[in-house]
PDB file with one MODEL, atoms N, CA, C and O in Angstrom:
MODEL        1
ATOM      1  N   MET A   1      25.785  -1.497  -7.083  1.00  0.00           N
ATOM      2  CA  MET A   1      24.496  -1.157  -7.481  1.00  0.00           C
ATOM      3  C   MET A   1      24.075   0.320  -7.109  1.00  0.00           C
ATOM      4  O   MET A   1      24.315   0.639  -5.945  1.00  0.00           O
ATOM      5  N   ASN A   2      23.582   1.112  -7.783  1.00  0.00           N
ATOM      6  CA  ASN A   2      23.060   2.392  -7.622  1.00  0.00           C
ATOM      7  C   ASN A   2      21.785   2.293  -6.924  1.00  0.00           C
ATOM      8  O   ASN A   2      20.814   1.737  -7.439  1.00  0.00           O
ATOM      9  N   THR A   3      21.760   2.883  -5.620  1.00  0.00           N
ATOM     10  CA  THR A   3      20.448   2.979  -4.725  1.00  0.00           C
ATOM     11  C   THR A   3      19.710   4.207  -5.069  1.00  0.00           C
ATOM     12  O   THR A   3      18.668   4.378  -4.436  1.00  0.00           O
ATOM     13  N   ASN A   4      20.058   5.159  -6.001  1.00  0.00           N
ATOM     14  CA  ASN A   4      19.465   6.332  -6.107  1.00  0.00           C
ATOM     15  C   ASN A   4      18.925   6.177  -7.448  1.00  0.00           C
ATOM     16  O   ASN A   4      19.576   6.613  -8.397  1.00  0.00           O
ATOM     17  N   ALA A   5      17.549   5.473  -7.671  1.00  0.00           N
ATOM     18  CA  ALA A   5      16.980   5.296  -8.958  1.00  0.00           C
ATOM     19  C   ALA A   5      16.014   6.385  -9.081  1.00  0.00           C
ATOM     20  O   ALA A   5      14.887   6.351  -8.586  1.00  0.00           O
ATOM     21  N   SER A   6      16.539   7.437  -9.817  1.00  0.00           N
ATOM     22  CA  SER A   6      15.584   8.469 -10.123  1.00  0.00           C
ATOM     23  C   SER A   6      15.713   8.668 -11.791  1.00  0.00           C
ATOM     24  O   SER A   6      16.472   9.516 -12.258  1.00  0.00           O
ATOM     25  N   PRO A   7      14.988   7.898 -12.532  1.00  0.00           N
ATOM     26  CA  PRO A   7      15.240   8.099 -13.943  1.00  0.00           C
ATOM     27  C   PRO A   7      14.675   9.335 -14.470  1.00  0.00           C
ATOM     28  O   PRO A   7      13.966  10.000 -13.714  1.00  0.00           O
ATOM     29  N   VAL A   8      14.878   9.717 -15.601  1.00  0.00           N
ATOM     30  CA  VAL A   8      14.390  10.963 -16.123  1.00  0.00           C
ATOM     31  C   VAL A   8      13.205  10.384 -17.027  1.00  0.00           C
ATOM     32  O   VAL A   8      13.396   9.496 -17.857  1.00  0.00           O
ATOM     33  N   ILE A   9      11.959  10.975 -16.784  1.00  0.00           N
ATOM     34  CA  ILE A   9      10.691  10.479 -17.685  1.00  0.00           C
ATOM     35  C   ILE A   9      10.438  11.534 -18.472  1.00  0.00           C
ATOM     36  O   ILE A   9      10.306  12.695 -18.083  1.00  0.00           O
ATOM     37  N   PRO A  10      10.360  11.090 -19.733  1.00  0.00           N
ATOM     38  CA  PRO A  10      10.200  12.402 -20.727  1.00  0.00           C
ATOM     39  C   PRO A  10       8.724  13.146 -20.698  1.00  0.00           C
ATOM     40  O   PRO A  10       8.531  14.269 -21.166  1.00  0.00           O
ATOM     41  N   ASP A  11       7.782  12.377 -20.108  1.00  0.00           N
ATOM     42  CA  ASP A  11       6.517  13.036 -19.778  1.00  0.00           C
ATOM     43  C   ASP A  11       5.807  12.459 -18.552  1.00  0.00           C
ATOM     44  O   ASP A  11       6.379  11.721 -17.750  1.00  0.00           O
ATOM     45  N   GLY A  12       4.560  12.828 -18.456  1.00  0.00           N
ATOM     46  CA  GLY A  12       3.926  12.242 -17.239  1.00  0.00           C
ATOM     47  C   GLY A  12       2.881  11.254 -17.523  1.00  0.00           C
ATOM     48  O   GLY A  12       1.918  11.127 -16.768  1.00  0.00           O
ATOM     49  N   SER A  13       3.046  10.495 -18.666  1.00  0.00           N
ATOM     50  CA  SER A  13       2.035   9.287 -19.120  1.00  0.00           C
ATOM     51  C   SER A  13       2.350   8.256 -18.166  1.00  0.00           C
ATOM     52  O   SER A  13       3.374   8.226 -17.484  1.00  0.00           O
ATOM     53  N   GLY A  14       1.474   7.467 -18.156  1.00  0.00           N
ATOM     54  CA  GLY A  14       1.558   6.203 -17.336  1.00  0.00           C
ATOM     55  C   GLY A  14       2.335   5.390 -17.949  1.00  0.00           C
ATOM     56  O   GLY A  14       3.094   4.700 -17.269  1.00  0.00           O
ATOM     57  N   ALA A  15       2.335   5.280 -19.306  1.00  0.00           N
ATOM     58  CA  ALA A  15       3.267   4.453 -20.009  1.00  0.00           C
ATOM     59  C   ALA A  15       4.780   4.797 -19.894  1.00  0.00           C
ATOM     60  O   ALA A  15       5.584   3.865 -19.922  1.00  0.00           O
ATOM     61  N   SER A  16       5.166   5.933 -19.781  1.00  0.00           N
ATOM     62  CA  SER A  16       6.499   6.533 -19.335  1.00  0.00           C
ATOM     63  C   SER A  16       6.946   6.105 -18.043  1.00  0.00           C
ATOM     64  O   SER A  16       8.069   5.678 -17.776  1.00  0.00           O
ATOM     65  N   GLN A  17       5.842   6.274 -17.155  1.00  0.00           N
ATOM     66  CA  GLN A  17       6.179   5.940 -15.613  1.00  0.00           C
ATOM     67  C   GLN A  17       6.485   4.388 -15.613  1.00  0.00           C
ATOM     68  O   GLN A  17       7.572   3.973 -15.213  1.00  0.00           O
ATOM     69  N   ALA A  18       5.411   3.473 -16.114  1.00  0.00           N
ATOM     70  CA  ALA A  18       5.675   2.120 -16.016  1.00  0.00           C
ATOM     71  C   ALA A  18       7.046   1.659 -16.701  1.00  0.00           C
ATOM     72  O   ALA A  18       7.705   0.770 -16.163  1.00  0.00           O
ATOM     73  N   ARG A  19       7.453   2.229 -17.822  1.00  0.00           N
ATOM     74  CA  ARG A  19       8.568   1.758 -18.540  1.00  0.00           C
ATOM     75  C   ARG A  19       9.946   2.020 -17.559  1.00  0.00           C
ATOM     76  O   ARG A  19      10.905   1.260 -17.418  1.00  0.00           O
ATOM     77  N   ALA A  20       9.724   3.313 -16.948  1.00  0.00           N
ATOM     78  CA  ALA A  20      10.883   3.624 -16.048  1.00  0.00           C
ATOM     79  C   ALA A  20      10.924   2.801 -15.004  1.00  0.00           C
ATOM     80  O   ALA A  20      12.058   2.369 -14.795  1.00  0.00           O
ATOM     81  N   LEU A  21      10.080   2.416 -14.253  1.00  0.00           N
ATOM     82  CA  LEU A  21       9.865   1.632 -12.981  1.00  0.00           C
ATOM     83  C   LEU A  21      10.428   0.193 -13.567  1.00  0.00           C
ATOM     84  O   LEU A  21      11.376  -0.394 -13.044  1.00  0.00           O
ATOM     85  N   CYS A  22       9.861  -0.196 -14.488  1.00  0.00           N
ATOM     86  CA  CYS A  22      10.398  -1.597 -15.073  1.00  0.00           C
ATOM     87  C   CYS A  22      11.813  -1.679 -15.266  1.00  0.00           C
ATOM     88  O   CYS A  22      12.436  -2.709 -15.004  1.00  0.00           O
ATOM     89  N   GLN A  23      12.353  -0.633 -15.717  1.00  0.00           N
ATOM     90  CA  GLN A  23      13.926  -0.563 -15.918  1.00  0.00           C
ATOM     91  C   GLN A  23      14.479  -0.661 -14.663  1.00  0.00           C
ATOM     92  O   GLN A  23      15.449  -1.395 -14.474  1.00  0.00           O
ATOM     93  N   VAL A  24      13.930   0.057 -13.692  1.00  0.00           N
ATOM     94  CA  VAL A  24      14.559   0.141 -12.398  1.00  0.00           C
ATOM     95  C   VAL A  24      14.554  -1.237 -11.516  1.00  0.00           C
ATOM     96  O   VAL A  24      15.484  -1.642 -10.818  1.00  0.00           O
ATOM     97  N   THR A  25      13.417  -1.793 -11.695  1.00  0.00           N
ATOM     98  CA  THR A  25      13.359  -3.133 -11.122  1.00  0.00           C
ATOM     99  C   THR A  25      14.058  -4.169 -11.777  1.00  0.00           C
ATOM    100  O   THR A  25      14.397  -5.156 -11.124  1.00  0.00           O
ATOM    101  N   ASP A  26      14.351  -4.069 -13.121  1.00  0.00           N
ATOM    102  CA  ASP A  26      15.162  -5.038 -13.794  1.00  0.00           C
ATOM    103  C   ASP A  26      16.605  -4.613 -13.277  1.00  0.00           C
ATOM    104  O   ASP A  26      17.333  -5.500 -12.831  1.00  0.00           O
ATOM    105  N   ASP A  27      16.972  -3.530 -13.310  1.00  0.00           N
ATOM    106  CA  ASP A  27      18.425  -3.123 -12.919  1.00  0.00           C
ATOM    107  C   ASP A  27      18.749  -3.660 -11.434  1.00  0.00           C
ATOM    108  O   ASP A  27      19.847  -4.158 -11.186  1.00  0.00           O
ATOM    109  N   TRP A  28      17.898  -3.554 -10.613  1.00  0.00           N
ATOM    110  CA  TRP A  28      17.961  -3.759  -9.156  1.00  0.00           C
ATOM    111  C   TRP A  28      17.796  -5.501  -9.131  1.00  0.00           C
ATOM    112  O   TRP A  28      18.410  -6.150  -8.284  1.00  0.00           O
ATOM    113  N   SER A  29      17.095  -6.028  -9.930  1.00  0.00           N
ATOM    114  CA  SER A  29      16.630  -7.529  -9.872  1.00  0.00           C
ATOM    115  C   SER A  29      15.777  -7.828  -8.762  1.00  0.00           C
ATOM    116  O   SER A  29      15.936  -8.834  -8.071  1.00  0.00           O
ATOM    117  N   VAL A  30      14.805  -6.914  -8.557  1.00  0.00           N
ATOM    118  CA  VAL A  30      13.858  -6.935  -7.442  1.00  0.00           C
ATOM    119  C   VAL A  30      12.407  -7.243  -7.865  1.00  0.00           C
ATOM    120  O   VAL A  30      11.449  -6.999  -7.132  1.00  0.00           O
ATOM    121  N   GLN A  31      12.286  -7.883  -9.287  1.00  0.00           N
ATOM    122  CA  GLN A  31      10.765  -7.860  -9.665  1.00  0.00           C
ATOM    123  C   GLN A  31      10.059  -8.942  -8.935  1.00  0.00           C
ATOM    124  O   GLN A  31       8.847  -8.810  -8.767  1.00  0.00           O
ATOM    125  N   ASN A  32      10.633  -9.940  -8.504  1.00  0.00           N
ATOM    126  CA  ASN A  32       9.981 -10.895  -7.594  1.00  0.00           C
ATOM    127  C   ASN A  32       9.555 -10.492  -6.119  1.00  0.00           C
ATOM    128  O   ASN A  32       8.666 -11.047  -5.473  1.00  0.00           O
ATOM    129  N   ALA A  33      10.338  -9.438  -5.700  1.00  0.00           N
ATOM    130  CA  ALA A  33      10.013  -8.852  -4.345  1.00  0.00           C
ATOM    131  C   ALA A  33       8.798  -8.047  -4.331  1.00  0.00           C
ATOM    132  O   ALA A  33       8.255  -7.791  -3.256  1.00  0.00           O
ATOM    133  N   ILE A  34       8.386  -7.678  -5.307  1.00  0.00           N
ATOM    134  CA  ILE A  34       7.149  -6.531  -5.399  1.00  0.00           C
ATOM    135  C   ILE A  34       6.018  -7.015  -5.079  1.00  0.00           C
ATOM    136  O   ILE A  34       5.412  -7.722  -5.885  1.00  0.00           O
ATOM    137  N   VAL A  35       5.432  -6.688  -3.653  1.00  0.00           N
ATOM    138  CA  VAL A  35       4.054  -7.324  -3.179  1.00  0.00           C
ATOM    139  C   VAL A  35       3.063  -5.993  -3.327  1.00  0.00           C
ATOM    140  O   VAL A  35       1.867  -6.281  -3.370  1.00  0.00           O
ATOM    141  N   GLY A  36       3.350  -4.748  -3.400  1.00  0.00           N
ATOM    142  CA  GLY A  36       2.435  -3.685  -3.277  1.00  0.00           C
ATOM    143  C   GLY A  36       3.157  -2.433  -4.066  1.00  0.00           C
ATOM    144  O   GLY A  36       4.351  -2.351  -4.357  1.00  0.00           O
ATOM    145  N   GLN A  37       2.183  -1.547  -4.317  1.00  0.00           N
ATOM    146  CA  GLN A  37       2.759  -0.188  -4.899  1.00  0.00           C
ATOM    147  C   GLN A  37       1.875   0.938  -4.188  1.00  0.00           C
ATOM    148  O   GLN A  37       0.696   0.797  -3.866  1.00  0.00           O
ATOM    149  N   VAL A  38       2.602   2.001  -4.015  1.00  0.00           N
ATOM    150  CA  VAL A  38       1.985   3.199  -3.277  1.00  0.00           C
ATOM    151  C   VAL A  38       2.099   4.227  -4.272  1.00  0.00           C
ATOM    152  O   VAL A  38       3.147   4.411  -4.891  1.00  0.00           O
ATOM    153  N   PHE A  39       0.971   4.958  -4.461  1.00  0.00           N
ATOM    154  CA  PHE A  39       0.743   5.999  -5.365  1.00  0.00           C
ATOM    155  C   PHE A  39      -0.326   6.812  -5.157  1.00  0.00           C
ATOM    156  O   PHE A  39      -1.277   6.413  -4.485  1.00  0.00           O
ATOM    157  N   ASP A  40      -0.299   8.112  -5.735  1.00  0.00           N
ATOM    158  CA  ASP A  40      -1.605   8.953  -5.807  1.00  0.00           C
ATOM    159  C   ASP A  40      -2.646   8.600  -6.608  1.00  0.00           C
ATOM    160  O   ASP A  40      -2.412   7.759  -7.476  1.00  0.00           O
ATOM    161  N   THR A  41      -3.766   9.059  -6.514  1.00  0.00           N
ATOM    162  CA  THR A  41      -4.915   8.569  -7.286  1.00  0.00           C
ATOM    163  C   THR A  41      -5.069   9.404  -8.623  1.00  0.00           C
ATOM    164  O   THR A  41      -6.193   9.445  -9.122  1.00  0.00           O
ATOM    165  N   THR A  42      -4.004  10.090  -9.257  1.00  0.00           N
ATOM    166  CA  THR A  42      -4.276  10.774 -10.441  1.00  0.00           C
ATOM    167  C   THR A  42      -4.505   9.658 -11.753  1.00  0.00           C
ATOM    168  O   THR A  42      -4.079   8.503 -11.782  1.00  0.00           O
ATOM    169  N   ALA A  43      -5.165  10.237 -12.635  1.00  0.00           N
ATOM    170  CA  ALA A  43      -5.401   9.320 -13.930  1.00  0.00           C
ATOM    171  C   ALA A  43      -4.100   8.879 -14.351  1.00  0.00           C
ATOM    172  O   ALA A  43      -4.127   7.676 -14.611  1.00  0.00           O
ATOM    173  N   SER A  44      -2.978   9.399 -14.514  1.00  0.00           N
ATOM    174  CA  SER A  44      -1.773   8.825 -15.006  1.00  0.00           C
ATOM    175  C   SER A  44      -1.262   7.541 -14.318  1.00  0.00           C
ATOM    176  O   SER A  44      -0.480   6.736 -14.825  1.00  0.00           O
ATOM    177  N   ASN A  45      -1.825   7.463 -13.069  1.00  0.00           N
ATOM    178  CA  ASN A  45      -1.647   6.168 -12.374  1.00  0.00           C
ATOM    179  C   ASN A  45      -2.713   5.212 -12.346  1.00  0.00           C
ATOM    180  O   ASN A  45      -2.491   4.004 -12.417  1.00  0.00           O
ATOM    181  N   THR A  46      -3.972   5.747 -12.235  1.00  0.00           N
ATOM    182  CA  THR A  46      -4.873   4.717 -11.933  1.00  0.00           C
ATOM    183  C   THR A  46      -5.860   4.473 -13.241  1.00  0.00           C
ATOM    184  O   THR A  46      -6.904   3.832 -13.119  1.00  0.00           O
ATOM    185  N   GLY A  47      -5.497   4.961 -14.323  1.00  0.00           N
ATOM    186  CA  GLY A  47      -6.350   4.812 -15.522  1.00  0.00           C
ATOM    187  C   GLY A  47      -6.297   3.148 -15.876  1.00  0.00           C
ATOM    188  O   GLY A  47      -5.299   2.430 -15.810  1.00  0.00           O
ATOM    189  N   ARG A  48      -7.463   2.816 -16.212  1.00  0.00           N
ATOM    190  CA  ARG A  48      -7.693   1.275 -16.318  1.00  0.00           C
ATOM    191  C   ARG A  48      -6.803   0.739 -17.450  1.00  0.00           C
ATOM    192  O   ARG A  48      -6.310  -0.377 -17.284  1.00  0.00           O
ATOM    193  N   HIS A  49      -6.531   1.446 -18.641  1.00  0.00           N
ATOM    194  CA  HIS A  49      -5.752   1.030 -19.637  1.00  0.00           C
ATOM    195  C   HIS A  49      -4.303   1.548 -19.746  1.00  0.00           C
ATOM    196  O   HIS A  49      -3.383   0.870 -20.206  1.00  0.00           O
ATOM    197  N   LYS A  50      -4.178   2.828 -19.277  1.00  0.00           N
ATOM    198  CA  LYS A  50      -2.985   3.554 -19.615  1.00  0.00           C
ATOM    199  C   LYS A  50      -2.510   4.056 -18.261  1.00  0.00           C
ATOM    200  O   LYS A  50      -1.577   4.858 -18.299  1.00  0.00           O
ATOM    201  N   GLY A  51      -2.958   3.746 -17.166  1.00  0.00           N
ATOM    202  CA  GLY A  51      -2.374   4.091 -15.905  1.00  0.00           C
ATOM    203  C   GLY A  51      -1.158   3.335 -15.612  1.00  0.00           C
ATOM    204  O   GLY A  51      -1.063   2.152 -15.936  1.00  0.00           O
ATOM    205  N   ALA A  52      -0.127   4.033 -14.950  1.00  0.00           N
ATOM    206  CA  ALA A  52       1.063   3.374 -14.653  1.00  0.00           C
ATOM    207  C   ALA A  52       0.888   2.059 -13.714  1.00  0.00           C
ATOM    208  O   ALA A  52       1.506   1.007 -13.883  1.00  0.00           O
ATOM    209  N   SER A  53      -0.045   2.306 -12.718  1.00  0.00           N
ATOM    210  CA  SER A  53      -0.235   1.109 -11.715  1.00  0.00           C
ATOM    211  C   SER A  53      -0.925   0.055 -12.523  1.00  0.00           C
ATOM    212  O   SER A  53      -0.693  -1.138 -12.323  1.00  0.00           O
ATOM    213  N   SER A  54      -1.760   0.467 -13.423  1.00  0.00           N
ATOM    214  CA  SER A  54      -2.619  -0.603 -14.095  1.00  0.00           C
ATOM    215  C   SER A  54      -1.474  -1.396 -15.034  1.00  0.00           C
ATOM    216  O   SER A  54      -1.468  -2.626 -14.972  1.00  0.00           O
ATOM    217  N   ARG A  55      -0.684  -0.843 -15.740  1.00  0.00           N
ATOM    218  CA  ARG A  55       0.457  -1.433 -16.288  1.00  0.00           C
ATOM    219  C   ARG A  55       1.388  -2.329 -15.691  1.00  0.00           C
ATOM    220  O   ARG A  55       1.833  -3.366 -16.184  1.00  0.00           O
ATOM    221  N   LEU A  56       1.702  -1.696 -14.295  1.00  0.00           N
ATOM    222  CA  LEU A  56       2.619  -2.367 -13.489  1.00  0.00           C
ATOM    223  C   LEU A  56       2.134  -3.522 -12.785  1.00  0.00           C
ATOM    224  O   LEU A  56       2.934  -4.312 -12.285  1.00  0.00           O
ATOM    225  N   GLU A  57       0.815  -3.698 -12.698  1.00  0.00           N
ATOM    226  CA  GLU A  57       0.260  -4.657 -12.046  1.00  0.00           C
ATOM    227  C   GLU A  57       0.607  -6.081 -12.751  1.00  0.00           C
ATOM    228  O   GLU A  57       0.587  -7.090 -12.047  1.00  0.00           O
ATOM    229  N   VAL A  58       0.880  -6.162 -13.941  1.00  0.00           N
ATOM    230  CA  VAL A  58       1.221  -7.252 -14.749  1.00  0.00           C
ATOM    231  C   VAL A  58       2.669  -7.646 -14.584  1.00  0.00           C
ATOM    232  O   VAL A  58       3.035  -8.788 -14.861  1.00  0.00           O
ATOM    233  N   LEU A  59       3.508  -6.718 -14.133  1.00  0.00           N
ATOM    234  CA  LEU A  59       5.037  -6.860 -14.047  1.00  0.00           C
ATOM    235  C   LEU A  59       5.347  -8.086 -13.392  1.00  0.00           C
ATOM    236  O   LEU A  59       6.079  -8.874 -13.991  1.00  0.00           O
ATOM    237  N   PRO A  60       4.830  -8.436 -12.048  1.00  0.00           N
ATOM    238  CA  PRO A  60       5.477  -9.548 -11.477  1.00  0.00           C
ATOM    239  C   PRO A  60       4.677 -10.763 -11.939  1.00  0.00           C
ATOM    240  O   PRO A  60       5.046 -11.909 -11.682  1.00  0.00           O
ATOM    241  N   GLY A  61       3.605 -10.490 -12.608  1.00  0.00           N
ATOM    242  CA  GLY A  61       2.792 -11.843 -13.122  1.00  0.00           C
ATOM    243  C   GLY A  61       2.077 -12.447 -12.035  1.00  0.00           C
ATOM    244  O   GLY A  61       1.972 -13.672 -11.968  1.00  0.00           O
ATOM    245  N   ARG A  62       1.490 -11.544 -11.029  1.00  0.00           N
ATOM    246  CA  ARG A  62       0.836 -12.044  -9.931  1.00  0.00           C
ATOM    247  C   ARG A  62       0.038 -10.783  -9.250  1.00  0.00           C
ATOM    248  O   ARG A  62       0.438  -9.633  -9.431  1.00  0.00           O
ATOM    249  N   PRO A  63      -0.919 -11.026  -8.590  1.00  0.00           N
ATOM    250  CA  PRO A  63      -1.587  -9.825  -8.032  1.00  0.00           C
ATOM    251  C   PRO A  63      -0.707  -9.007  -7.140  1.00  0.00           C
ATOM    252  O   PRO A  63       0.014  -9.564  -6.313  1.00  0.00           O
ATOM    253  N   VAL A  64      -0.740  -7.683  -7.278  1.00  0.00           N
ATOM    254  CA  VAL A  64      -0.160  -6.708  -6.557  1.00  0.00           C
ATOM    255  C   VAL A  64      -1.072  -5.738  -5.770  1.00  0.00           C
ATOM    256  O   VAL A  64      -2.017  -5.173  -6.322  1.00  0.00           O
ATOM    257  N   MET A  65      -0.771  -5.563  -4.494  1.00  0.00           N
ATOM    258  CA  MET A  65      -1.606  -4.686  -3.499  1.00  0.00           C
ATOM    259  C   MET A  65      -1.542  -3.293  -4.049  1.00  0.00           C
ATOM    260  O   MET A  65      -0.453  -2.794  -4.335  1.00  0.00           O
ATOM    261  N   TRP A  66      -2.569  -2.707  -4.193  1.00  0.00           N
ATOM    262  CA  TRP A  66      -2.714  -1.257  -4.683  1.00  0.00           C
ATOM    263  C   TRP A  66      -2.815  -0.537  -3.146  1.00  0.00           C
ATOM    264  O   TRP A  66      -3.599  -1.010  -2.323  1.00  0.00           O
ATOM    265  N   LEU A  67      -2.051   0.525  -2.846  1.00  0.00           N
ATOM    266  CA  LEU A  67      -2.144   1.409  -1.756  1.00  0.00           C
ATOM    267  C   LEU A  67      -2.177   2.725  -2.093  1.00  0.00           C
ATOM    268  O   LEU A  67      -1.228   3.488  -1.906  1.00  0.00           O
ATOM    269  N   ALA A  68      -3.468   3.109  -2.697  1.00  0.00           N
ATOM    270  CA  ALA A  68      -3.733   4.425  -3.071  1.00  0.00           C
ATOM    271  C   ALA A  68      -3.786   5.476  -2.140  1.00  0.00           C
ATOM    272  O   ALA A  68      -4.293   5.266  -1.038  1.00  0.00           O
ATOM    273  N   CYS A  69      -3.303   6.646  -2.451  1.00  0.00           N
ATOM    274  CA  CYS A  69      -3.125   7.702  -1.253  1.00  0.00           C
ATOM    275  C   CYS A  69      -3.842   9.026  -1.807  1.00  0.00           C
ATOM    276  O   CYS A  69      -3.236   9.701  -2.640  1.00  0.00           O
ATOM    277  N   ARG A  70      -4.880   9.344  -1.449  1.00  0.00           N
ATOM    278  CA  ARG A  70      -5.714  10.409  -1.724  1.00  0.00           C
ATOM    279  C   ARG A  70      -5.012  11.700  -1.062  1.00  0.00           C
ATOM    280  O   ARG A  70      -5.352  12.819  -1.447  1.00  0.00           O
ATOM    281  N   HIS A  71      -4.026  11.538  -0.059  1.00  0.00           N
ATOM    282  CA  HIS A  71      -3.305  12.695   0.575  1.00  0.00           C
ATOM    283  C   HIS A  71      -2.464  13.280  -0.387  1.00  0.00           C
ATOM    284  O   HIS A  71      -2.326  14.502  -0.452  1.00  0.00           O
ATOM    285  N   LEU A  72      -1.834  12.415  -1.216  1.00  0.00           N
ATOM    286  CA  LEU A  72      -0.910  13.196  -2.101  1.00  0.00           C
ATOM    287  C   LEU A  72      -1.485  13.924  -3.327  1.00  0.00           C
ATOM    288  O   LEU A  72      -0.762  14.655  -4.003  1.00  0.00           O
ATOM    289  N   VAL A  73      -2.757  13.733  -3.612  1.00  0.00           N
ATOM    290  CA  VAL A  73      -3.422  14.494  -4.534  1.00  0.00           C
ATOM    291  C   VAL A  73      -3.705  15.783  -3.969  1.00  0.00           C
ATOM    292  O   VAL A  73      -3.543  16.770  -4.687  1.00  0.00           O
ATOM    293  N   GLY A  74      -4.179  15.944  -2.570  1.00  0.00           N
ATOM    294  CA  GLY A  74      -4.286  16.966  -1.816  1.00  0.00           C
ATOM    295  C   GLY A  74      -3.162  17.899  -1.900  1.00  0.00           C
ATOM    296  O   GLY A  74      -3.326  19.114  -2.007  1.00  0.00           O
ATOM    297  N   GLU A  75      -1.920  17.274  -1.847  1.00  0.00           N
ATOM    298  CA  GLU A  75      -0.699  18.211  -1.862  1.00  0.00           C
ATOM    299  C   GLU A  75      -0.425  18.702  -3.124  1.00  0.00           C
ATOM    300  O   GLU A  75       0.278  19.706  -3.236  1.00  0.00           O
ATOM    301  N   LEU A  76      -0.996  17.993  -4.334  1.00  0.00           N
ATOM    302  CA  LEU A  76      -0.848  18.557  -5.634  1.00  0.00           C
ATOM    303  C   LEU A  76      -1.664  19.784  -5.912  1.00  0.00           C
ATOM    304  O   LEU A  76      -1.367  20.634  -6.751  1.00  0.00           O
ATOM    305  N   HIS A  77      -2.792  19.804  -5.080  1.00  0.00           N
ATOM    306  CA  HIS A  77      -3.537  21.083  -5.271  1.00  0.00           C
ATOM    307  C   HIS A  77      -3.247  22.190  -4.394  1.00  0.00           C
ATOM    308  O   HIS A  77      -3.659  23.316  -4.672  1.00  0.00           O
ATOM    309  N   VAL A  78      -2.522  21.941  -3.283  1.00  0.00           N
ATOM    310  CA  VAL A  78      -1.907  22.870  -2.415  1.00  0.00           C
ATOM    311  C   VAL A  78      -0.819  23.666  -3.170  1.00  0.00           C
ATOM    312  O   VAL A  78      -0.769  24.896  -3.205  1.00  0.00           O
ATOM    313  N   PHE A  79       0.043  22.823  -3.767  1.00  0.00           N
ATOM    314  CA  PHE A  79       1.204  23.160  -4.749  1.00  0.00           C
ATOM    315  C   PHE A  79       0.678  23.900  -5.872  1.00  0.00           C
ATOM    316  O   PHE A  79       1.261  24.978  -5.982  1.00  0.00           O
ATOM    317  N   GLY A  80      -0.202  23.714  -6.733  1.00  0.00           N
ATOM    318  CA  GLY A  80      -0.947  24.346  -7.675  1.00  0.00           C
ATOM    319  C   GLY A  80      -1.347  25.805  -7.121  1.00  0.00           C
ATOM    320  O   GLY A  80      -0.934  26.831  -7.661  1.00  0.00           O
ATOM    321  N   PHE A  81      -2.086  25.803  -6.133  1.00  0.00           N
ATOM    322  CA  PHE A  81      -2.526  27.040  -5.522  1.00  0.00           C
ATOM    323  C   PHE A  81      -1.639  27.925  -5.015  1.00  0.00           C
ATOM    324  O   PHE A  81      -1.881  29.132  -4.995  1.00  0.00           O
ATOM    325  N   THR A  82      -0.504  27.388  -4.546  1.00  0.00           N
ATOM    326  CA  THR A  82       0.934  28.173  -4.083  1.00  0.00           C
ATOM    327  C   THR A  82       1.466  28.962  -5.301  1.00  0.00           C
ATOM    328  O   THR A  82       1.701  30.170  -5.332  1.00  0.00           O
ATOM    329  N   VAL A  83       1.626  28.001  -6.370  1.00  0.00           N
ATOM    330  CA  VAL A  83       2.327  28.506  -7.419  1.00  0.00           C
ATOM    331  C   VAL A  83       1.211  29.602  -7.989  1.00  0.00           C
ATOM    332  O   VAL A  83       1.680  30.722  -8.194  1.00  0.00           O
ATOM    333  N   LEU A  84       0.108  29.463  -8.210  1.00  0.00           N
ATOM    334  CA  LEU A  84      -0.930  30.592  -8.668  1.00  0.00           C
ATOM    335  C   LEU A  84      -0.822  31.849  -7.963  1.00  0.00           C
ATOM    336  O   LEU A  84      -0.794  32.977  -8.455  1.00  0.00           O
ATOM    337  N   ALA A  85      -0.757  31.470  -6.596  1.00  0.00           N
ATOM    338  CA  ALA A  85      -0.825  32.778  -5.632  1.00  0.00           C
ATOM    339  C   ALA A  85       0.474  33.748  -5.840  1.00  0.00           C
ATOM    340  O   ALA A  85       0.527  34.974  -5.927  1.00  0.00           O
ATOM    341  N   VAL A  86       1.585  32.678  -5.894  1.00  0.00           N
ATOM    342  CA  VAL A  86       3.042  33.415  -6.141  1.00  0.00           C
ATOM    343  C   VAL A  86       3.035  34.161  -7.419  1.00  0.00           C
ATOM    344  O   VAL A  86       3.569  35.267  -7.509  1.00  0.00           O
ATOM    345  N   ASP A  87       2.483  33.621  -8.335  1.00  0.00           N
ATOM    346  CA  ASP A  87       2.528  34.240  -9.695  1.00  0.00           C
ATOM    347  C   ASP A  87       1.733  35.498  -9.952  1.00  0.00           C
ATOM    348  O   ASP A  87       2.097  36.347 -10.766  1.00  0.00           O
ATOM    349  N   GLN A  88       0.555  35.591  -9.175  1.00  0.00           N
ATOM    350  CA  GLN A  88      -0.189  36.747  -9.043  1.00  0.00           C
ATOM    351  C   GLN A  88       0.214  37.732  -8.203  1.00  0.00           C
ATOM    352  O   GLN A  88      -0.509  38.728  -8.236  1.00  0.00           O
ATOM    353  N   SER A  89       1.322  37.785  -7.311  1.00  0.00           N
ATOM    354  CA  SER A  89       1.540  38.674  -6.573  1.00  0.00           C
ATOM    355  C   SER A  89       2.759  39.432  -6.994  1.00  0.00           C
ATOM    356  O   SER A  89       3.141  40.401  -6.338  1.00  0.00           O
TER     357      SER A  89
ENDMDL
END
């Protein structure tokens, strides 16, 4: 079993992320072990119809606990600012 599941995702859409994670859970045969998911609160994860977390909620066929993390969104803003600051210097 490959324990380093880092699939290449062609874009940042929720659909692409959900497909990749479904493939990993199939490869590892862990679909029934999923009880929750941790994610940042960007639209690609939380969108009602197109978000990866919304799509993955149906994967195990039962409720899955959402552990949304605003902290990760803050890190994205810091990263964006850093890139902008470095580009301007």
